C-alpha angles and dihedrals in degrees: 000000000000123000092250092052091047091050091048090052091052091049089050090051090051090051091050092048092051092047090050091050090048090054090051092047097045095091089056104030102030111187090003092061097106093047090048090049091055090051094047092045091051092049092049093052092046089050090053093054096039092098087066090057089049090054089050093052092046089052091050091053092049091050090049089053089055094052094102091053092044090051089055089052089052091053091049101041103020092121093055111054094184094055090043092053092046094049092045092051091048091050092050093048091048088057095047096256121146107211090207096052091100089066096052099086092050092047091048093049097045096077090044090051091051091048093049090046089058091044090051093050090056098028121184115257110282145107143213111227090333097315111118118237087237092059121114131215103288094041093051102030099146094054093039090052090059093045092047091050090054091046092051092049092050092046091050092048092048093048092050092053092058118101115272090240093055114121116262093241089057091052089051094053096086089060090060086075089061091057091048091050089053091049102045126078117262094267090056093044090054090051095047096047090047092049095047090047088055090049091052090049091050091051092048092051103034098036099040111135116257110256117237117248112271112250115234125217140073117325 
């Protein structure tokens, strides 16, 4: 089986899964069943790959704990970038850190994004308050306005959580999602807003700052 046929089969399976979820949700969601199914399907997939995000965050914390040692390596080998990179990689491996772990969530989500993109472009029959899931921005402005507002809030929150020294282009990246939401049909916008909301929740939970120990004594 060729790659294109395999991909088409996976997209078809995703379609079937969403339609099955819509059937299950119809008694509760009524005409919103297909939209609700897209949201539930997205959340289930993100839940399945959430352990990868946990591994990424754990790796980030381990790397942060090594910063003093890495700084010493910079002082020692700063004039030789190749040696510095080799020594840093060796230090990370000795402490069980995979230098490529930060890429894992993006790599895991990329196939899912491509599948949901194809699903959105040929969305199952359904509507949100009378607006078809195949509708684009101008045809579904009231619903898109709400989704875009959520996307902007998430993008702003994500950008503000980045380190102050982060490059400007990196801080602007979360707003790219807003443009994609405005461009995709309603089914895709629902998926993307749901997925980015999950990402924000993961960051808030997994990357929350450690609280300082509560001081005892009289107040």
